N, C-alpha and C positions, 0 to 999 in steps of 0.2 A: 504493500500500500504506500503510495507516494505521500511525502510529507506536505502538510498544508503550507501555503505561502505565509510569511511572517511580516507583519508591519511593526515598525518601532516608531512610536510617537515621541517626538523630541520637543521638550519644553525648556526655554530659557527664562529664568525668573530673577527678579531683583526687588527685594524688600516688599513683597506682596504675599505674605504667607496665607492670609485668609482667602484671597482670590485663588491662589494655587490650590488650596484645599477644596474649594468648590469645583475647580476644573478637574481635579483628580477624581472626585466623586462622580462627576458626569462621565468621565472616561471609563469608569468602572461599569457603567450601564450600557456600553456600546453593544449594539447587535452585530452579529457576524454571520448568522445563518449557516454556521459551520464551514464557511468558505475560507477562512484565514484565522490565524492566531495573531495576538498583538501583545506588545510590551511597551514600557514607558521609560524614557531616559530624561532625567531632570538635571539641568546645569544651573547652579546657583552662581550668579555673577556678582555676588556680595562676599567679600573676603571674610566678613564676620559670620558667614554661614547662617543668615537669618531664616533660610528655608529648610534647614536640616531637620529640625524637630517635626515640622509638618510632613516633609517627605518621608522620613523614617516611620512616623506614626501611621501614615497611610499605607506604607509598604507592608507593615506588620499585619494590617487588617485586610489587605487586598488579595484577591485571587489572581491578580495580574502581577507579573514581574515589574517592579519599580526600582530603578537604579538611580543613585544620587551622586553627582560630581560637583566640584567647585572650580570655577575659573576666577582666580583672585584678581586678575587685572580687569578693571572695569572697561569692557569693550564688547559690544554685542556681537561683533563678527567673531571674536575669539571664543565667546560662549557658544555660538552656533557651531563653529568648527569642532569644539570639544564634544558637543552633543552628537553630531554626525559621526565623529570618530569612534564613539563608544556605542553607537547604535548597531544592533545585530538584526539582520533581516533582509528581505527582498525589496521592501519599500520603506521610505522615510516619510512619516507624517509630521507636519509642522503646525503648531498652534501656539498662540501667545498666552502668557499666564493670566492676563486680564480678560480672557475669553472663556466661553463654555459652549459645547456642541449639542446638537440634537442627538437622540439615540441612534439614528441611522447615519450619522456623519461618516464614520469610517467605512461603513458598508456601501454607501452610495458613492463615495470616492473610489473605493476598490472596484465596484462594478463599472464605473465610468472609465477608469484607466484601462480596463480590459476591453470595454465596448468600443472605445475610440482608438485603441492600440496606440496610445500616446505615451510620451516619456514622463508626463506628469499631469496632475489635475489640480485646478484651483477652484475654490468655491466662495460664496458670498460671505461677507462680514457685516452683520446687521447691528445697529446700535441698541444697547439695553440701558435705559436710563434708570439710575438708582432712585431718582425723584423726578416728578413731573417738571420738565424744563419750561422756561418762559416761552410764550407763544412765538416770539420772533425766532427762537432757536428751531422750533419745529417747522415754521413756515420757510425758513432759510435752508433747511435740510443740510446743515453743516456737517452732520455725521453720517450722511448717506454716501455710499461708495458706488462706483459704476458697476452695473450688472450686465450680463450677456445671456443669450439663449444657450442652453446646454449643447455642447459640441463645438462651440465657437473657439477657433484657434486664436490664442492670445499673442499680442506683441509684447515686448519686454516692458513697455511703459505701463501696461495694465497688470503687472505682476507684483506679488509680495508674499511673504511667508506666513501670514496670519492664519491661513487656511489652505493647506496644500498637502498633496500626496505625490511623492516623487519616486521614480524607480531608482534603486540603488546604483545603477550604472551611471547615473549623472554625477556620482561622487567618487569615481574610480581613479582619476588621474593623480592628483596630488592632494595634500591635506590643507592647502590654503584655498578652500572652496569659497569662503566668504572673506573678502579682503579687509584686513584689520585697519587699513587706511581710512575706512568708513567707520569712525569711532562710534558715532551715535545715531546711525541710521543710513539707509541707502544701500547697504551691503547686499540686501536681498535682490533688489532690482539689478544691481551690477552683476550678480551671479547669473540671473536669468537672461540678461542681455548677452552674456558670453555664451551661455548654453544654447540659446536660440541661434546665435551666429554660427555655432558649430553644427547646426542642423537638427537639434532636438525640438520636439513639438510639445507645447503645453496647451491644454484644452480646459474649457470652463465646464463646471457641473453646477447647475442652479439648484439641484436637489440636496445639497450638502452644506447647509448654512451653519455658521457659528455666530454667537452673540458676543459683542464687545461691550464691556462695562464702561459706561460714561458717567463718572461722578460729577456732582455740581461744579467742582472747580474747573472742569474742562470746558464748560460753556461760558466761562468768563470771557469778556471781550479781549482782555489783555492776553489770555492764554491762546485764544483763537488766532490773534495777530502774531504772537510769538511762533506758533506752529506753522503759520503761513511763511514766515521768514525762513524757518528751518526747511520746509518743503522746497522752497526756491533754491536754497543752498544745496540740498541733496540732489535736486533735479539737475542743477548745473554740473555738479561733480560727476553725475552719471552720463552726461552727454559728451559726444566727441566734438560737435560743432559749437564750441563755447562762444566764439565771437558772434556768429550768426544769432545764437540764442539770446545773447545779451543785447544785441542791436534790436531784436524784436521786442525784448522786454522794455527797453528805453522808450520805444514808440508806444507800447501798451501803457506804460506809466503815465506818459503825457496825456493820453486819451482818458484813462480812468480818473486821473486827478482833476482834469477839467470838468468831468461829468459827475463827480461825487455830489455836488449840491443837488443836481437833478435826481440822483438816486435816492437821496435823503427824502425828497418829496414823495417818492413812490412807496416809501415804507422803510421802517428801520431794518427789516430783514434784507431788503434789496440793497440798502446802503452798506450793511455789513458784508453781504456777498461780494460786492465790488471792492470794498476796502480790503478784504482778505485777498482777493485776486491781485490787487495792486501791491500788497505786501509780499505776495509770492514772487512777483516780478522784481520787486526791490531786493528780495533775498538773493535772487540770481545775480543782480548787478553788484551787490555788496560782496558776494562770494567771488565774483570775477576779479575784483580789486583787492581781495584778501582782507576785507573788513569783517571780522567775526563778531558782529554786534550782538547776536543772540547765541547762547550756548545752552545745550541740553545735557544734563548729567547722564541721562540714560534713556534710550528709546528702545522699547522692546518690540514694537511693532509698527 
C-alpha cells in the first residue's frame, strides 16, 4: 500500500501566543478525507521564545505532529527559511499566525493543486474584525484583498504566503529561498517572482479561505498610512524597472494630491482610499532615494 502524501504547514510567529493558539486549534480540525497526512512546523522569530509555552502545550495535546524552532535574528525571511528547512513532506502549507482557516482549507488546497496540476495554490484572505469597525472602514474596504475565479493563473504581483500550498520541488535548489535582504516584508513576492520566471505555475483556489484578524489598532488612520508607505517601499524593492516605476509614481502623486479636496467631498472613505494610494506612491519615491521614513519591526504577512 502506497504511503499517503504529506503536507507540512509552516507557521512563523512573533509575540502573538494567543493568536497562535487559536490557529493551532483550527489546524487540529482540518478535514483530509483520508487523502493526505499533515504536520505543523512553528518558527518563533522572538529570541525570548514567547511562543514556546503555547507551542509545546498544544503539541502535548495534539494528535498532529507539532515541531517548534526558534530563529533568534528578527527577520521574517530567515524565519520562513528555517520553517521550510525543517518541514518534512511533499507539500508546504503556509499560513500566518494572525490567521485561522476553515475546516476544508487544506483539503481544498490539496484537491486544487492536483486538479490544476500546478506547482502551487493560493487562496483568499478575508478580514475578521475583532470589533465592529467604523462605517468608513467598511465602506472603504481597506482590508479586502483581490480575489480571482478558481483556476486563475497568478502573476507574481498577486502572490503572498498568507494562504498557500506549494509543492516541495519549489524549494529544492538552495536554502536561501526567501531573501533575508527583505527584512520586514516583500520576501514572499520576491520568491514567487523568481519561481514564476523559472516556469513554475501558481493557481488560485477560491474555495480555501482563511481569516485574518484585524484588531482596532489596525484601522487607525495613522496605521493605514504607515502601511501604505511600507507597501510602496516593498513594491519598489521587488520590481526591476525602478526608474520607470518611480516616474509613474511622481505623476500619480501630483494627480492625487491635486484631487484630494474633491475626494474629501465625496466621503471620508473615498478621501482615505486616495490618500492611502498617494502614500503608497510616496513610499516608492522615498525608497528610491533611500529615505527610510517608516520602519516596521516585524511583518508576518
